[in-house]
C-alpha positions in Angstrom: 97.9 121.4 80.3 95.2 122.4 82.9 93.3 120.2 85.4 93.4 117.0 84.0 96.8 117.0 82.4 98.5 118.0 85.7 96.7 114.9 87.3 97.8 112.3 84.5 101.5 113.7 84.3 102.1 114.0 88.0 102.9 110.2 88.7 104.8 110.0 85.1 106.8 112.8 86.0 107.7 111.4 89.6 108.5 107.9 87.8 110.7 109.4 85.3 112.6 111.2 88.0 113.0 107.9 90.1 110.2 107.7 92.4 108.5 104.5 91.4 106.2 101.9 92.8 109.1 99.7 93.3 111.2 102.3 95.1 113.8 104.8 94.5 115.4 103.9 91.0 119.0 103.3 91.3 121.2 106.3 89.9 118.1 108.8 89.7 117.5 112.2 90.5 115.4 110.4 93.4 118.4 108.7 94.5 120.6 111.7 94.5 117.8 113.5 96.5 117.7 110.7 98.9 121.3 110.6 99.5 121.5 114.3 100.2 118.3 114.1 102.5 120.0 111.2 104.3 123.3 113.0 104.8 121.7 116.1 105.9 119.6 114.1 108.5 122.5 112.0 109.8 122.0 108.8 107.9 118.2 108.6 107.7 115.7 110.4 105.6 113.4 112.2 107.7 109.4 111.1 107.9 107.2 113.8 106.4 110.2 115.2 104.2 110.1 116.3 100.6 111.7 112.7 99.5 109.6 110.7 101.8 106.5 112.3 100.4 107.4 112.1 96.6 108.4 108.6 97.3 105.0 107.6 99.0 103.3 109.2 96.0 105.5 107.5 93.3 104.7 104.1 95.4 100.9 104.7 96.0 99.7 107.1 93.4 98.0 110.3 94.6 95.4 110.2 97.1 92.4 112.5 97.0 94.1 115.4 98.7 97.3 115.2 96.4 95.0 115.1 93.4 93.0 118.0 94.3 96.3 120.1 94.9 98.0 118.9 91.7 94.7 119.5 89.8 94.3 123.2 91.3 97.9 124.0 90.3 97.3 122.5 86.9 94.0 124.4 86.5 95.6 127.7 87.5 98.7 127.2 85.1 96.6 126.0 82.1 94.3 129.1 82.5 97.2 131.4 82.9 98.7 129.9 79.7 95.6 130.2 77.8 95.2 133.8 78.5 98.5 134.2 77.8 98.2 132.9 74.3 94.8 134.4 73.7 95.5 138.0 74.7 
């Protein structure tokens, strides 16, 4: 997959589990995560939590720092996968 694949697929993957530009999709994995986070936090999703971060990215896309982080992980995974196939 590598660098470009990871960056391109991150928003797609978030949308597929329910973190969309329009908000968290009803009856999705994201909705379940949000419900669990709200229950654990007394009825609200905490700012800065995983659910809040994923929804922010789902709504606005990846910023420069997130793009770099996802790209770095994708590059490492792609390199490891290529090495495993070649050797």
